[in-house]
C-alpha positions, 0 to 999 in steps of 0.5 A: 500500500502506498501512503502519505503523511500530510500536515494541514496548516493554517493559511493565515499563519502557516502553523501546522494544526493537523497531521494525518495519514491517507492511502488515497489522494491527499487533496481528496482527503483534504476535501473530505475533512472540509466536507465533514467539518461542514456537515458535523459542525464543531464536534471536534477541535479539528472540525471547529478549526476547519469551520473557523477557516471556512467562515473566513473563506479560507481552507487549510494548506496541505503539505506532504511530510512523508510518503512510503509503501507498506505498513510503516505508515502508523509509525511515521504518523506517530513520529510526525505528531510527536515531532510537531507537538514537541516543537510547540504546535497546537495540533487539533489531532485527537490521538497521537496517531495510527488509528488502525481502523481509518484508511482514508 
């Protein structure tokens, strides 16, 4: 399986706010995040953040942090989340990464 670890940045500050994984097209995954936030409102910190951007007519910037093949994505996602948290990023991630049930 091909995979990508991506970050979503606040377009106003370029601060990294979310680290995610996908085995699909990262741009499509970003659209799914935005659509879900619009549907579900403020259920999570991520949804609240995305909704606040949408209210300003903005969307997060997406940047690829790492890509690979195989089953090493979970370790990579945890490592990137830990990296950004250790460097003071105010991430909206709910977990420390690697939610095995989510391959989107």
